[in-house]
C-alpha positions as CSV (number, residue, x, y, z in Angstrom):
1,X,-9.3,8.4,9.9
2,X,-6.3,10.0,10.8
3,X,-5.1,6.9,12.9
4,X,-6.0,4.5,10.2
5,X,-4.1,7.0,7.6
6,X,-1.1,6.8,9.6
7,X,-1.3,3.3,10.5
8,X,-1.2,2.9,6.4
9,X,1.2,5.0,5.7
10,X,3.5,3.1,8.5
11,X,3.2,0.0,7.0
12,X,3.7,1.2,3.7
13,X,6.9,2.8,4.8
14,X,8.1,-0.2,6.5
15,X,7.0,-2.7,3.2
16,X,8.8,-0.2,1.2
17,X,12.1,-0.6,2.8
18,X,11.9,-4.5,2.9
19,X,11.1,-4.5,-1.0
20,X,8.6,-7.3,-0.9
21,X,6.3,-7.3,-3.9
22,X,3.2,-9.1,-1.9
23,X,3.6,-7.1,0.9
24,X,3.8,-4.1,-1.2
25,X,0.6,-4.9,-2.8
26,X,-1.1,-5.4,0.4
27,X,0.3,-2.2,1.9
28,X,-0.6,-0.5,-1.3
29,X,-4.4,-1.8,-1.0
30,X,-4.7,-0.9,2.6
31,X,-3.7,2.6,1.8
32,X,-5.7,2.6,-1.4
33,X,-9.0,1.5,0.7
34,X,-8.3,4.1,3.3
35,X,-7.9,7.2,1.2
36,X,-10.5,6.7,-1.3
37,X,-13.2,5.5,1.8
38,X,-13.5,1.9,1.0
39,X,-13.5,2.2,-2.9
40,X,-13.2,-1.0,-4.8
41,X,-11.3,1.0,-7.6
42,X,-8.8,2.6,-5.1
43,X,-8.0,-0.5,-3.4
44,X,-7.2,-2.3,-6.4
45,X,-5.5,0.6,-7.6
46,X,-3.5,1.1,-4.5
47,X,-2.7,-2.8,-4.4
48,X,-1.2,-2.7,-8.2
49,X,0.8,0.5,-7.4
50,X,2.3,-0.7,-4.3
51,X,3.1,-4.1,-5.7
52,X,5.0,-2.2,-8.5
53,X,6.9,-0.1,-6.0
54,X,7.8,-3.1,-4.1
55,X,9.1,-5.0,-7.0
56,X,11.3,-2.2,-8.2
57,X,12.7,-1.7,-4.7
58,X,13.3,-5.1,-4.8
59,X,15.7,-5.4,-7.6
């Protein structure tokens, strides 16, 4: 779990620097999936938050 979470956070940080909405949604979905142990709501919520962050950083 620790390595998966670290990997997800690394991907999230990389995507945040790129500022891409789709990639932010993917990274957020992966992070949400890992943080909530595979919960569908956590995955979708993470994707939404990641997409919003990616969109705002891209502006």
